[in-house]
C-alpha positions in Angstrom: 5.1 -16.1 0.0 3.8 -14.4 -3.1 5.9 -15.1 -6.1 6.8 -12.6 -8.8 4.6 -14.6 -11.2 1.7 -14.2 -8.8 2.3 -10.4 -8.6 2.7 -10.1 -12.4 -0.6 -11.8 -12.8 -2.3 -9.5 -10.3 -1.0 -6.4 -12.2 -1.9 -7.8 -15.6 -5.3 -6.0 -15.6 -4.4 -3.4 -13.0 -4.7 0.3 -13.7 -1.0 0.7 -12.7 0.1 -2.5 -14.3 2.5 -0.6 -16.7 4.2 1.0 -13.7 4.8 -2.5 -12.2 6.1 -4.0 -15.4 8.4 -1.0 -15.9 10.3 -1.9 -12.7 13.3 -4.3 -13.1 12.9 -7.8 -11.7 15.2 -7.2 -8.8 13.2 -4.2 -7.6 9.9 -6.0 -8.0 11.2 -9.0 -6.1 12.6 -6.9 -3.3 9.4 -4.8 -3.1 7.3 -8.0 -2.8 9.5 -9.4 0.0 9.4 -6.1 1.9 5.7 -5.7 1.4 5.0 -9.3 2.6 6.9 -8.6 5.8 5.1 -5.2 6.3 1.7 -6.7 5.8 2.4 -9.7 8.0 3.6 -7.4 10.8 0.5 -5.2 10.3 -1.7 -8.3 10.7 0.3 -9.4 13.7 1.5 -12.6 12.0 5.0 -14.0 11.2 4.1 -14.4 7.5 1.2 -13.9 5.2 -1.0 -16.7 3.8 -0.9 -16.4 0.0 -4.1 -18.3 -0.3 -6.0 -15.5 1.6 -6.9 -13.2 -1.2 -7.0 -9.9 0.8 -3.5 -10.6 2.2 -2.2 -11.3 -1.3 -3.8 -8.2 -2.8 -2.5 -6.1 0.1 1.1 -7.3 -0.5 0.9 -6.5 -4.2 -0.5 -3.0 -3.6 2.0 -2.3 -0.9 4.9 -3.6 -3.1 3.9 -1.2 -5.9 3.6 1.6 -3.4 7.1 0.9 -1.9 8.7 0.7 -5.3 7.2 3.8 -6.9 5.9 6.2 -4.4 7.8 9.4 -3.8 5.2 11.3 -1.8 5.4 8.8 1.0 8.9 10.0 1.8 7.9 13.5 2.7 7.7 14.5 6.3 5.1 17.2 6.0 2.2 17.8 3.6 0.9 21.2 2.7 -2.7 21.4 3.8 -3.6 25.0 2.9 -2.0 28.2 1.7 -3.1 31.8 2.1 -1.7 34.5 -0.1 -2.2 37.9 1.6 0.8 40.2 2.0 3.6 37.7 2.9 1.3 34.7 2.8 1.1 31.6 5.0 1.0 27.9 4.8 -0.5 25.2 7.1 1.3 21.9 7.3 0.2 18.6 8.7 1.9 15.3 9.4 0.5 12.3 7.7 -1.3 10.0 10.2 1.6 8.0 11.7 -0.4 4.8 11.3 -0.8 5.4 7.5 2.6 7.0 6.7 4.4 4.8 4.2 1.4 2.7 3.4 -0.6 2.3 0.2 -4.2 3.3 0.8 -5.4 0.3 -1.2 -3.2 -2.0 0.8 -4.7 -0.7 4.0 -8.2 -1.2 2.6 -7.4 -4.9 1.8 -5.9 -5.3 5.3 -9.1 -3.9 6.8 -11.1 -6.4 4.8 -8.8 -9.2 6.0 -9.3 -8.2 9.5 -13.1 -7.9 8.9 -13.3 -4.4 10.2 -16.2 -3.7 7.9 -18.3 -6.8 8.4 -21.3 -7.4 6.1 -24.6 -7.3 7.8 -27.1 -9.6 6.1 -30.8 -10.3 6.5 -32.1 -13.3 8.1 
């Protein structure tokens, strides 16, 4: 399990570190616990291994997303709008696999699962 101290250290030099620090301790702790369960489930495991760097990073990014994101709670996103006469709008549903997930957390999970392996010479 990732501790609050670990997460605070992760966000110390993070672009959104001030957002993380502005949250009260109870919210940060609950977000970490929820994010750890979410990431473990996404990886098909009972729990995360905090020693694995991509798992830890994914938990931290997802915790910040859960605690601060308002757009993830919307059902539909406006994709385009046309203003002629009465006008029209086109809506789309966010991809169900990505709804409610931090894009950065998903990227770290992809790295953990090695979905983008490095190809070396030799």
